[in-house]
DRENKE-247680 format. One record per residue (C-alpha): residue number from 1; residue in three letters; x, y negated, z negated. Coordinates in nm, 2 decimals, decimal comma, padded with zeros to 4 digits, always signed. Example, Ala and Ser with C-alpha at 12.3 -4.5 7.8 and 13.67 -1.06 7.14 Angstrom:
BEGIN
+-----+-----+--------+--------+--------+
:   i :  aa :     xx :     yy :     zz :
+-----+-----+--------+--------+--------+
:   1 : ALA : +01,23 : +00,45 : -00,78 :
:   2 : SER : +01,37 : +00,11 : -00,71 :
+-----+-----+--------+--------+--------+
//
This chain:
BEGIN
+-----+-----+--------+--------+--------+
:   i :  aa :     xx :     yy :     zz :
+-----+-----+--------+--------+--------+
:   1 : MET : +22,88 : +18,60 : +02,69 :
:   2 : ALA : +22,55 : +18,54 : +02,87 :
:   3 : GLY : +22,65 : +18,21 : +03,01 :
:   4 : VAL : +22,32 : +18,04 : +02,90 :
:   5 : SER : +22,21 : +17,80 : +02,63 :
:   6 : GLN : +22,12 : +17,91 : +02,27 :
:   7 : PRO : +21,75 : +17,82 : +02,32 :
:   8 : THR : +21,75 : +18,05 : +02,63 :
:   9 : VAL : +21,89 : +18,34 : +02,43 :
:  10 : SER : +21,63 : +18,28 : +02,16 :
:  11 : ARG : +21,35 : +18,27 : +02,41 :
:  12 : ALA : +21,47 : +18,58 : +02,58 :
:  13 : LEU : +21,49 : +18,78 : +02,26 :
:  14 : ARG : +21,13 : +18,67 : +02,19 :
:  15 : ASP : +21,02 : +18,80 : +02,54 :
:  16 : SER : +20,92 : +18,44 : +02,64 :
:  17 : PRO : +20,78 : +18,42 : +02,99 :
:  18 : LEU : +20,98 : +18,09 : +03,03 :
:  19 : VAL : +21,29 : +18,31 : +03,09 :
:  20 : ASN : +21,29 : +18,52 : +03,40 :
:  21 : ALA : +21,29 : +18,90 : +03,37 :
:  22 : GLU : +21,64 : +18,96 : +03,50 :
:  23 : THR : +21,79 : +18,71 : +03,26 :
:  24 : ARG : +21,59 : +18,86 : +02,97 :
:  25 : LYS : +21,72 : +19,20 : +03,05 :
:  26 : ARG : +22,08 : +19,09 : +03,07 :
:  27 : ILE : +22,06 : +18,90 : +02,74 :
:  28 : LYS : +21,90 : +19,20 : +02,56 :
:  29 : ALA : +22,18 : +19,43 : +02,70 :
:  30 : ILE : +22,45 : +19,20 : +02,56 :
:  31 : ALA : +22,26 : +19,18 : +02,22 :
:  32 : GLN : +22,25 : +19,56 : +02,21 :
:  33 : GLN : +22,62 : +19,58 : +02,30 :
:  34 : LEU : +22,71 : +19,34 : +02,01 :
:  35 : ASN : +22,46 : +19,52 : +01,78 :
:  36 : TYR : +22,29 : +19,18 : +01,73 :
:  37 : GLN : +21,97 : +19,17 : +01,53 :
:  38 : VAL : +21,74 : +18,87 : +01,50 :
:  39 : ASP : +21,73 : +18,73 : +01,15 :
:  40 : LYS : +21,36 : +18,76 : +01,09 :
:  41 : ASN : +21,35 : +18,54 : +00,78 :
:  42 : ALA : +21,55 : +18,26 : +00,95 :
:  43 : SER : +21,32 : +18,28 : +01,25 :
:  44 : ASN : +21,01 : +18,27 : +01,04 :
:  45 : LEU : +21,14 : +17,96 : +00,86 :
:  46 : ARG : +21,20 : +17,79 : +01,19 :
:  47 : THR : +20,86 : +17,87 : +01,34 :
:  48 : GLN : +20,67 : +17,83 : +01,01 :
:  49 : HIS : +20,53 : +18,18 : +01,06 :
:  50 : ALA : +20,55 : +18,46 : +00,80 :
:  51 : GLY : +20,57 : +18,73 : +01,07 :
:  52 : THR : +20,31 : +18,92 : +00,86 :
:  53 : LEU : +19,94 : +19,00 : +00,90 :
:  54 : ALA : +19,73 : +19,08 : +00,60 :
:  55 : LEU : +19,47 : +19,36 : +00,60 :
:  56 : LEU : +19,21 : +19,30 : +00,32 :
:  57 : LEU : +19,01 : +19,62 : +00,26 :
:  58 : PHE : +18,71 : +19,56 : +00,04 :
:  59 : GLU : +18,59 : +19,81 : -00,22 :
:  60 : ASP : +18,33 : +19,82 : -00,50 :
:  61 : ALA : +18,44 : +19,73 : -00,85 :
:  62 : ASP : +18,39 : +20,09 : -00,97 :
:  63 : CYS : +18,54 : +20,26 : -00,67 :
:  64 : ASP : +18,84 : +20,49 : -00,71 :
:  65 : GLU : +19,08 : +20,61 : -00,45 :
:  66 : SER : +18,88 : +20,93 : -00,38 :
:  67 : GLN : +18,57 : +20,73 : -00,30 :
:  68 : ILE : +18,71 : +20,51 : -00,03 :
:  69 : ASN : +18,53 : +20,58 : +00,30 :
:  70 : PRO : +18,77 : +20,81 : +00,50 :
:  71 : PHE : +18,68 : +20,61 : +00,81 :
:  72 : PHE : +18,88 : +20,32 : +00,67 :
:  73 : HIS : +19,19 : +20,55 : +00,63 :
:  74 : ALA : +19,18 : +20,61 : +01,01 :
:  75 : MET : +19,15 : +20,23 : +01,07 :
:  76 : LEU : +19,44 : +20,16 : +00,84 :
:  77 : ALA : +19,67 : +20,40 : +01,03 :
:  78 : SER : +19,56 : +20,24 : +01,36 :
:  79 : ILE : +19,61 : +19,88 : +01,25 :
:  80 : THR : +19,96 : +19,97 : +01,10 :
:  81 : ARG : +20,07 : +20,12 : +01,43 :
:  82 : ALA : +19,94 : +19,82 : +01,62 :
:  83 : CYS : +20,12 : +19,58 : +01,40 :
:  84 : GLY : +20,45 : +19,77 : +01,44 :
:  85 : ALA : +20,41 : +19,77 : +01,82 :
:  86 : ARG : +20,37 : +19,39 : +01,81 :
:  87 : GLY : +20,66 : +19,32 : +01,57 :
:  88 : PHE : +20,45 : +19,22 : +01,27 :
:  89 : ASP : +20,47 : +19,35 : +00,92 :
:  90 : LEU : +20,14 : +19,44 : +00,75 :
:  91 : LEU : +20,04 : +19,35 : +00,40 :
:  92 : VAL : +19,76 : +19,57 : +00,28 :
:  93 : SER : +19,55 : +19,46 : -00,02 :
:  94 : PHE : +19,25 : +19,61 : -00,17 :
:  95 : GLN : +19,00 : +19,35 : -00,28 :
:  96 : GLN : +18,67 : +19,32 : -00,46 :
:  97 : MET : +18,41 : +19,11 : -00,29 :
:  98 : THR : +18,34 : +18,91 : -00,60 :
:  99 : ARG : +18,70 : +18,77 : -00,62 :
: 100 : ASP : +18,83 : +18,46 : -00,44 :
: 101 : TRP : +19,02 : +18,67 : -00,19 :
: 102 : HIS : +18,95 : +18,42 : +00,08 :
: 103 : ALA : +19,13 : +18,13 : -00,09 :
: 104 : ASP : +19,50 : +18,14 : -00,04 :
: 105 : TYR : +19,65 : +18,41 : +00,19 :
: 106 : GLU : +19,73 : +18,19 : +00,48 :
: 107 : ASP : +19,76 : +17,87 : +00,28 :
: 108 : ALA : +20,03 : +18,02 : +00,06 :
: 109 : LYS : +20,21 : +18,15 : +00,37 :
: 110 : LYS : +20,17 : +18,51 : +00,26 :
: 111 : ALA : +20,04 : +18,60 : +00,60 :
: 112 : ASP : +19,98 : +18,43 : +00,94 :
: 113 : GLY : +19,63 : +18,57 : +00,96 :
: 114 : LEU : +19,38 : +18,81 : +00,80 :
: 115 : ILE : +19,21 : +19,13 : +00,92 :
: 116 : LEU : +18,90 : +19,20 : +00,72 :
: 117 : LEU : +18,77 : +19,56 : +00,68 :
: 118 : GLY : +18,48 : +19,71 : +00,48 :
: 119 : TYR : +18,28 : +19,42 : +00,35 :
: 120 : GLY : +17,96 : +19,56 : +00,19 :
: 121 : ASP : +17,66 : +19,33 : +00,18 :
: 122 : TYR : +17,70 : +19,10 : +00,48 :
: 123 : GLU : +17,46 : +18,83 : +00,35 :
: 124 : ALA : +17,68 : +18,78 : +00,04 :
: 125 : TYR : +18,01 : +18,81 : +00,25 :
: 126 : ARG : +17,90 : +18,56 : +00,51 :
: 127 : GLN : +17,94 : +18,26 : +00,28 :
: 128 : LYS : +18,31 : +18,34 : +00,24 :
: 129 : LEU : +18,35 : +18,38 : +00,62 :
: 130 : ASP : +18,20 : +18,03 : +00,66 :
: 131 : GLN : +18,46 : +17,90 : +00,41 :
: 132 : LEU : +18,75 : +18,07 : +00,61 :
: 133 : VAL : +18,62 : +17,90 : +00,93 :
: 134 : ALA : +18,60 : +17,56 : +00,75 :
: 135 : GLN : +18,96 : +17,58 : +00,62 :
: 136 : GLY : +19,10 : +17,69 : +00,95 :
: 137 : THR : +19,22 : +18,03 : +00,85 :
: 138 : HIS : +19,30 : +18,27 : +01,13 :
: 139 : PHE : +19,10 : +18,59 : +01,08 :
: 140 : VAL : +18,93 : +18,87 : +01,26 :
: 141 : ARG : +18,70 : +19,12 : +01,11 :
: 142 : TRP : +18,58 : +19,47 : +01,19 :
: 143 : GLY : +18,20 : +19,47 : +01,19 :
: 144 : ALA : +17,88 : +19,40 : +01,39 :
: 145 : VAL : +17,91 : +19,15 : +01,67 :
: 146 : GLN : +17,63 : +18,89 : +01,63 :
: 147 : ALA : +17,54 : +18,57 : +01,81 :
: 148 : ASP : +17,55 : +18,34 : +01,51 :
: 149 : GLN : +17,84 : +18,50 : +01,32 :
: 150 : PRO : +18,13 : +18,29 : +01,17 :
: 151 : GLY : +18,46 : +18,37 : +01,34 :
: 152 : VAL : +18,56 : +18,66 : +01,57 :
: 153 : SER : +18,44 : +19,02 : +01,52 :
: 154 : ILE : +18,55 : +19,34 : +01,67 :
: 155 : GLY : +18,31 : +19,64 : +01,63 :
: 156 : SER : +18,16 : +19,94 : +01,79 :
: 157 : ASP : +17,86 : +19,94 : +02,01 :
: 158 : ASN : +17,65 : +20,07 : +01,72 :
: 159 : ALA : +17,31 : +20,05 : +01,90 :
: 160 : SER : +17,44 : +20,26 : +02,19 :
: 161 : GLY : +17,58 : +20,51 : +01,94 :
: 162 : GLY : +17,25 : +20,54 : +01,75 :
: 163 : GLU : +17,07 : +20,58 : +02,08 :
: 164 : GLN : +17,31 : +20,86 : +02,19 :
: 165 : ALA : +17,27 : +21,05 : +01,87 :
: 166 : THR : +16,89 : +21,03 : +01,87 :
: 167 : ARG : +16,86 : +21,12 : +02,23 :
: 168 : HIS : +17,06 : +21,43 : +02,16 :
: 169 : LEU : +16,83 : +21,53 : +01,88 :
: 170 : ILE : +16,53 : +21,48 : +02,10 :
: 171 : ALA : +16,70 : +21,69 : +02,37 :
: 172 : GLN : +16,73 : +21,97 : +02,12 :
: 173 : GLY : +16,35 : +21,97 : +02,08 :
: 174 : ARG : +16,33 : +21,76 : +01,76 :
: 175 : GLN : +16,03 : +21,53 : +01,74 :
: 176 : ARG : +16,01 : +21,42 : +01,38 :
: 177 : ILE : +16,35 : +21,25 : +01,33 :
: 178 : ALA : +16,42 : +21,07 : +01,00 :
: 179 : PHE : +16,67 : +20,78 : +00,97 :
: 180 : LEU : +16,88 : +20,74 : +00,65 :
: 181 : GLY : +17,06 : +20,41 : +00,61 :
: 182 : ASP : +17,00 : +20,05 : +00,50 :
: 183 : ALA : +16,88 : +19,91 : +00,83 :
: 184 : SER : +16,86 : +19,54 : +00,72 :
: 185 : PRO : +17,05 : +19,22 : +00,78 :
: 186 : HIS : +17,25 : +19,30 : +00,47 :
: 187 : TYR : +17,41 : +19,59 : +00,67 :
: 188 : PRO : +17,41 : +19,48 : +01,03 :
: 189 : GLU : +17,60 : +19,78 : +01,16 :
: 190 : PHE : +17,34 : +20,02 : +01,01 :
: 191 : GLU : +17,07 : +19,79 : +01,15 :
: 192 : ALA : +17,21 : +19,82 : +01,50 :
: 193 : ARG : +17,23 : +20,20 : +01,47 :
: 194 : HIS : +16,87 : +20,20 : +01,37 :
: 195 : ARG : +16,78 : +19,98 : +01,67 :
: 196 : GLY : +16,94 : +20,24 : +01,89 :
: 197 : TYR : +16,74 : +20,52 : +01,72 :
: 198 : GLN : +16,42 : +20,32 : +01,78 :
: 199 : ARG : +16,50 : +20,28 : +02,15 :
: 200 : ALA : +16,55 : +20,65 : +02,20 :
: 201 : LEU : +16,23 : +20,73 : +02,02 :
: 202 : LYS : +16,04 : +20,48 : +02,22 :
: 203 : ALA : +16,19 : +20,60 : +02,55 :
: 204 : ALA : +16,07 : +20,96 : +02,46 :
: 205 : LYS : +15,73 : +20,83 : +02,35 :
: 206 : LEU : +15,78 : +20,96 : +02,00 :
: 207 : ALA : +15,65 : +20,79 : +01,69 :
: 208 : CYS : +15,88 : +20,58 : +01,47 :
: 209 : SER : +15,73 : +20,63 : +01,12 :
: 210 : LYS : +15,83 : +20,40 : +00,83 :
: 211 : ARG : +15,79 : +20,70 : +00,60 :
: 212 : LEU : +16,08 : +20,87 : +00,78 :
: 213 : ARG : +16,32 : +20,59 : +00,70 :
: 214 : VAL : +16,50 : +20,58 : +00,37 :
: 215 : ASP : +16,76 : +20,32 : +00,27 :
: 216 : ALA : +17,11 : +20,44 : +00,18 :
: 217 : LEU : +17,46 : +20,30 : +00,15 :
: 218 : SER : +17,76 : +20,48 : +00,29 :
: 219 : SER : +17,84 : +20,75 : +00,03 :
: 220 : GLU : +17,76 : +21,12 : -00,02 :
: 221 : ALA : +17,57 : +21,04 : -00,34 :
: 222 : ASP : +17,35 : +20,79 : -00,15 :
: 223 : GLY : +17,29 : +21,06 : +00,12 :
: 224 : ILE : +17,19 : +21,31 : -00,14 :
: 225 : ALA : +16,95 : +21,06 : -00,31 :
: 226 : ALA : +16,80 : +20,95 : +00,03 :
: 227 : ALA : +16,74 : +21,31 : +00,15 :
: 228 : GLN : +16,58 : +21,39 : -00,19 :
: 229 : GLU : +16,35 : +21,09 : -00,15 :
: 230 : LEU : +16,26 : +21,19 : +00,20 :
: 231 : LEU : +16,17 : +21,54 : +00,08 :
: 232 : ARG : +15,96 : +21,40 : -00,21 :
: 233 : ARG : +15,75 : +21,20 : +00,03 :
: 234 : GLY : +15,62 : +21,52 : +00,19 :
: 235 : GLU : +15,63 : +21,38 : +00,54 :
: 236 : PRO : +15,72 : +21,65 : +00,79 :
: 237 : PHE : +16,06 : +21,61 : +00,97 :
: 238 : ASP : +16,28 : +21,84 : +01,17 :
: 239 : ALA : +16,59 : +21,62 : +01,21 :
: 240 : ILE : +16,79 : +21,35 : +01,04 :
: 241 : PHE : +17,00 : +21,08 : +01,20 :
: 242 : ALA : +17,22 : +20,93 : +00,92 :
: 243 : ALA : +17,39 : +20,59 : +00,96 :
: 244 : SER : +17,72 : +20,73 : +00,85 :
: 245 : ASP : +17,89 : +21,07 : +00,81 :
: 246 : LEU : +17,90 : +21,04 : +00,44 :
: 247 : ILE : +17,53 : +20,99 : +00,42 :
: 248 : ALA : +17,48 : +21,29 : +00,66 :
: 249 : LEU : +17,70 : +21,52 : +00,45 :
: 250 : GLY : +17,52 : +21,42 : +00,13 :
: 251 : ALA : +17,18 : +21,49 : +00,31 :
: 252 : MET : +17,30 : +21,83 : +00,42 :
: 253 : GLN : +17,39 : +21,91 : +00,06 :
: 254 : ALA : +17,04 : +21,80 : -00,06 :
: 255 : LEU : +16,87 : +22,01 : +00,22 :
: 256 : ALA : +17,08 : +22,32 : +00,12 :
: 257 : GLU : +16,97 : +22,28 : -00,25 :
: 258 : ARG : +16,61 : +22,28 : -00,13 :
: 259 : GLY : +16,67 : +22,60 : +00,07 :
: 260 : LEU : +16,65 : +22,43 : +00,41 :
: 261 : ARG : +16,89 : +22,55 : +00,68 :
: 262 : VAL : +17,09 : +22,32 : +00,91 :
: 263 : PRO : +17,02 : +22,32 : +01,20 :
: 264 : GLU : +16,75 : +22,59 : +01,20 :
: 265 : ASP : +16,51 : +22,40 : +00,98 :
: 266 : VAL : +16,65 : +22,05 : +01,01 :
: 267 : ALA : +16,91 : +21,92 : +01,26 :
: 268 : VAL : +17,15 : +21,65 : +01,13 :
: 269 : ALA : +17,37 : +21,39 : +01,30 :
: 270 : GLY : +17,59 : +21,13 : +01,15 :
: 271 : PHE : +17,81 : +20,83 : +01,26 :
: 272 : ASP : +18,19 : +20,77 : +01,23 :
: 273 : ASP : +18,35 : +21,12 : +01,30 :
: 274 : ILE : +18,55 : +21,13 : +00,98 :
: 275 : PRO : +18,77 : +21,44 : +00,93 :
: 276 : MET : +18,52 : +21,60 : +00,69 :
: 277 : ALA : +18,26 : +21,60 : +00,97 :
: 278 : ARG : +18,43 : +21,88 : +01,16 :
: 279 : LEU : +18,51 : +22,07 : +00,84 :
: 280 : ALA : +18,15 : +22,08 : +00,71 :
: 281 : GLN : +17,95 : +22,39 : +00,72 :
: 282 : PRO : +17,80 : +22,37 : +00,97 :
: 283 : ALA : +18,02 : +22,12 : +01,15 :
: 284 : LEU : +17,85 : +21,78 : +01,18 :
: 285 : THR : +17,74 : +21,63 : +01,51 :
: 286 : THR : +17,84 : +21,26 : +01,50 :
: 287 : VAL : +17,91 : +20,94 : +01,69 :
: 288 : GLN : +18,28 : +20,88 : +01,72 :
: 289 : GLN : +18,42 : +20,53 : +01,69 :
: 290 : ASP : +18,74 : +20,44 : +01,87 :
: 291 : THR : +18,96 : +20,38 : +01,57 :
: 292 : ARG : +19,29 : +20,39 : +01,77 :
: 293 : GLY : +19,16 : +20,13 : +02,01 :
: 294 : ALA : +19,01 : +19,93 : +01,73 :
: 295 : GLY : +19,35 : +19,88 : +01,56 :
: 296 : ALA : +19,51 : +19,75 : +01,88 :
: 297 : VAL : +19,22 : +19,52 : +01,96 :
: 298 : LEU : +19,20 : +19,38 : +01,61 :
: 299 : VAL : +19,58 : +19,30 : +01,60 :
: 300 : SER : +19,60 : +19,16 : +01,95 :
: 301 : THR : +19,29 : +18,94 : +01,89 :
: 302 : LEU : +19,43 : +18,81 : +01,56 :
: 303 : ILE : +19,77 : +18,73 : +01,73 :
: 304 : ASP : +19,58 : +18,54 : +02,00 :
: 305 : LEU : +19,41 : +18,33 : +01,74 :
: 306 : ILE : +19,74 : +18,26 : +01,56 :
: 307 : GLU : +19,91 : +18,16 : +01,88 :
: 308 : ARG : +19,61 : +17,95 : +01,98 :
: 309 : ARG : +19,50 : +18,15 : +02,28 :
: 310 : PRO : +19,13 : +18,21 : +02,35 :
: 311 : ALA : +18,99 : +18,51 : +02,16 :
: 312 : GLN : +18,64 : +18,66 : +02,18 :
: 313 : SER : +18,43 : +18,91 : +01,98 :
: 314 : ARG : +18,41 : +19,25 : +02,14 :
: 315 : GLU : +18,22 : +19,58 : +02,11 :
: 316 : LEU : +18,40 : +19,91 : +02,17 :
: 317 : ASP : +18,24 : +20,21 : +02,33 :
: 318 : THR : +18,13 : +20,51 : +02,11 :
: 319 : ARG : +18,11 : +20,88 : +02,20 :
: 320 : LEU : +17,88 : +21,15 : +02,08 :
: 321 : VAL : +18,07 : +21,46 : +01,95 :
: 322 : VAL : +17,83 : +21,76 : +01,95 :
: 323 : ARG : +17,88 : +22,02 : +01,68 :
: 324 : ARG : +17,67 : +22,29 : +01,52 :
: 325 : SER : +17,46 : +22,08 : +01,28 :
: 326 : CYS : +17,23 : +21,99 : +01,57 :
: 327 : GLY : +17,22 : +22,34 : +01,72 :
: 328 : GLY : +17,46 : +22,24 : +02,00 :
: 329 : ALA : +17,73 : +22,45 : +02,14 :
: 330 : GLY : +17,98 : +22,33 : +01,88 :
: 331 : ALA : +18,20 : +22,12 : +02,10 :
: 332 : SER : +18,53 : +22,01 : +01,94 :
+-----+-----+--------+--------+--------+
//
C-alpha cells in the first residue's frame, strides 16, 4: 500500500532519520488505517535488544517498605514516565548492596542497560561499578558527578544547593549553623552539600566549627541521634542545615523533645523536598532536586549509551524552597 520496500516501512515505524518525514508520516497513517502494531518480541529478536531498561534500587538488608527514602519514590515515577515516552519497558528490582546484582542483567538479556539508584556507601559500591565498566555493561547512575568516577553519572548540583540553603539561613540572621550528615568520600553527595555549606560560611566570614558537624545517614532515626549528639556537646547553635529532609525532620523531633522551638530557637533546612517536608509542623525549608528532569535525563543518557552515541555525566540545577522552618514567609 505504501509503495516502498519492507525495510523502509520498518525504518519509518522506528522513526529512523534515514526515511524522510513525509514518507514516515504516510507509512504511519497506513499502519493506523490497518490497525497494524509492531511485534515487539519479533523486533527485539531481530535487533538483539530486550526493549527493556532495568532500574536497580538499593536498600539496606533490614529495610522495610516504610523506610525507603520517599525521594526515591519520586525518582521511580519520573523514570517510569521517561521510559514509556521512549518506548521502553522498565524492570524495577530492589537489591541489597552485598549481593551480586551487577553480574548478569545485561549478559542474560534481561535488560539493555541499567539505571542505578540509592547506593549507600560509595567506597564499597565503586568496586562493582568498576566491574560493570570492565564487562562492558551499559549503565548510568544517579549520584554525585566526580572526575575519576567509573561510568556516567547524573546528579544534582549538590554544592550549589548546600550553598543556597546556608546563605538563606545566614540571611535570616543565623550565625552558628550546624551541619548534620556524613560529609565524607563514602557519601559524596553529602560531602558536596557540606562543601556548599562551607562556601557560604566563608563568604559571610562566619566560623565553620567541627563541633557543629555531626555525621548522619539519611533517615529520621539518624537525624534524631545526630541532633541529640549536637545538643549533648553543649556548643551554641541557632540553625541546622541537614544533608537530607529525613535527617532534618528527625532533628526537628529531637529539638521539640528538648523544648526548643523551630524556627524561633533553631532554624532548620533540609535537602530533597520530599512530600513530608511541606506537611511537617512547621513546614520544612529545603533544597528541591529536579526529579522530573532527572528521570528524562537518566533514560535518554542510558539509551545513548545503548545505541553507542556519546554520553556525558551531568549535574542538574537545584532550587531553594523557603518555608516556615527557617522563619521565612512560607513560600509553597
